[in-house]
N, C-alpha and C positions, 0 to 999 in steps of 0.2 A: 720655161717662163712661168706656166700655169700652176708649176708647182709651189715655183716661191712667190705669185700671188697667192696661193694659197694657206703660207707660211705667214701671210704678212698680216691677212686677215685674220688667221686666226691670234694674231700679235697682238691687233688694233683689238681686239673681242677683250683679251685677257688682262690690256690695259687697261680698259675701260671697266670692268671689277675691280682691280685690284686701285682706281683710283682713290674709294673709299677707304682705303684700307694705310694707303702709302703713309701720312704723315705718323700714325702711329705706329707703323714699322720702322719706320728712318729713325723717329724720336729725335734726340735733341744732338746726332751727330756731326759735327762739325770741325772734326778733324783735320778736311783740306782746304776749307775755306781760308785761313790765313795765307794760304800761298795761292789763291787764286786771287786774293786781295793784291798779291807783291806783282804777281803779273799784271793786272790792272791796273796799276800805280804808273806804270810803265806804258798806258796806251793812251793815246790819245783819241782814238776814233773809238765808232761805237764797239761794242762786244756783244759776241754770236756766243750764246749759251744751246747747246743740242743736247736733248732731253734732258730739258729746265724742271720736267716735273710738276710737283706743287707749290716750285722758286724758294726751295730751299736754298740755292745757291744767290739766285737773283736778286732777294732782298738785301745781303749785305752787301753787297753789290753796288744795288742801288742806292742804298742808304750812306755809302763812300762818294754819291756824287757822280757815279759811271750812268753813261747811257745804253742800252742794252737792246737786243733780241734774244727772248726766249722763243725755241723752236720745242716741240713735242708731236708724237704722232699721235697722240692721245686727247682729245678735246676735253673731257670730262679731268685730265690731269688741267689742263691750261686753263679751264673754268674755274676749279680753286686756288692755281696761281694769280689769277685776272682778280680775284674774291679778295685773296691775302693785302695784295699792290694797292690794291684802292683803299682799302681799308688803313694802309698807312702813309694816302697822299701822294704816292710813288710814280703813278700808271703815265703822267705825261712825259717820264724819263724810259718807259717801256714800251715795248711793242711784242705783244704774242700772238704766233704763228703757228698753224697749222701747217705741216711740212715734212716730206718724206724725202732725204737724200740722200738715199738710192734712187730717185725717181730724177732729182736736178739739184741745180743753185738756185742759190737767191743773187739778187743782184752784189755785185763785187763793192762792199763798202763796209767791210769790219777788219778791226788793225788788229783784234783776238780775237781765239777761235776755243771754245770750250766744250769739249766732250766730257762730260762730267757723269760719275757714280754709276761705272760698267755700263753707260751706253752702249758702247763699241761693241761690247761681248755677247749683245745681243743680235747682232748681224752673225747668222748662222752658215755661209757659206766667202769662203774669198773672192768670189765676184762679187756679191754686194759690197762688202768691207772695201773692194776697191773704187768701185762708182759713189758709195760713201765718202770716200777721202777725198778721189777727184773734184767732186761735187761741192764740198766746201772748200779748196785750195783754191776754186774757181771763185766762190762766194770772199777770199781776205781779199782786202784793198790793195798790197803792193808787197813786193817782193821784201820781207823783213818778216812782214805778218807772222804772230806768233802760231799755235796749236799746240793744246793741251790736252793728252786723255788720262781717262784714267780708267784701268785695267786691273780687272778682277784676279785671282790664283784662287783656283777650285779647291774647296775645304774637303772634297772625296782625296785630292790628292795630297792632302797639307795632313790630315789625320782618316787614312783609310779605314779605322775601326768603326767610324761614325756612316761610314759610304750604308748608303739602303735602310740609315736607321735612323729612326722619330725621336728628333732631340727638342726637349722644352727651350723656347726661343722667352721665355715670358708674359707679363699679363699687361694687356693694354686697353686703354679707354677708345671707346669707337662709338660716336655718338650716344655716348649716356648711360652706355653697358661696358661691364669688365671682359673681354675678351682673351682667352686663352692662345697663344701660337705655339704651334708645333712644328717643325719645319725637316722634309726628309730628304734629302741629295743622293745623287748616284751620278756614274761618269756612264756614261748608252756607250762611248766610244773613246777612243785619248784625247779628243779634243771636245766634247760636247757635254755640256753635265746638265741634268735633269734635275729641279729644284721644287720641290711641292711644300707650301703651305697652307697648313689646318687651321683657320682659326674655326675657335668653339666658341658660341655664345651660352650664355645661362641656360636659355629654353632648351639649351641640346640641340641645338641648329649646328649643323659644321660646312663650314665655307671652304674647299680648297681649290689653290691659285696653283696651276702648273708652269713655269717658263724654262725654258732651254736657253742657255749661255755658253758660246765658245770661248774657248780657252784662247789668246795667244799669246806668244812666247818672243821672248826679247827679241831671238831673233828675226820672227817671222815680222812684227810691226816697224821693227827697223828698214827691212826689207820693203816693208808695204810703205812707208812715209818717204823713204826716199823715190821708189818705182811714182808715186803720184805728187812728185812736184817738189817737196822738202827736204832739207839737209838738218845737220846736226842734231840729231836725235839724242834726247838727256833723258834720262830716271834720276826721279824720285822716290823711296822708299819711305822716307822721314817727312816731314811737315815744312820745312825751311829752304831757301835755296843754297845754305851749307853741304846738306845733306845732297844735291843737284849733281849730279856727275854724268859725263858722257857715258851712251848708253854702247856695253858690250854684248853684242848679239852673241859669244860665244860663251857669258856667262849666265848661268842658271840662276832664277831670282825666285825664292818661296815665299809670295806675300806679293801684294797688291801693289800695285807702282803706277804713278801719273808718271809719264814720258809728256816730253817736249818737243817742238819742231818747229824750222823756219821755213816759210816758203820762201821760195830762189826763182830768180828772175825765170 
């Protein structure tokens, strides 16, 4: 347990440092937003987003008229999200919470839970993954409530020739300066990807941020969801419900995946 607390403490510090770079890194990525808007359109209750970051998903859902609670383990990320949402005059429909779902649930009031942009992959042990999903299940309002998780596929497995190599990812404007981003990824074992992002400033200053993410196979997430109180897992590799099909645990999927499941009685 002490080792797990140390890892969570390291993660908190990493996210605090990463907050300043997050918006520049994520940029205008919006491929997942239409699917979340579709899911939200069928939910009359409050929506929960776990790993909300600086509000990339919160803002379009709020603009569509939904009420949301955004949760993150980084106070720095939440502060940036609050600034954006207040700037749009939408704060009355949004609650931002500093909360860790590996520790406990929130009150049972949500009709839809969104675990966005690889948040689940930052849980490095099966024990943390299980507690996380069980606590979210307890926070969903009724049987029939939907959960969606966005999962990543490790690039070192997809493109082995890039493993351990620095790759230039582009130029970004951060606090008025043009910063170069280089990215290096490698697998530490069959499941854990190490990612190091190096931000280089015109002054020569170099800021490196290291994160670890656990790859979750379709079979693993299927079994986890079912054991944590969910049913009917489906997977989507596109951006519309037409691509949304029952999740086959035996079918390997070599790309990012959004999985949905239904809370059962």
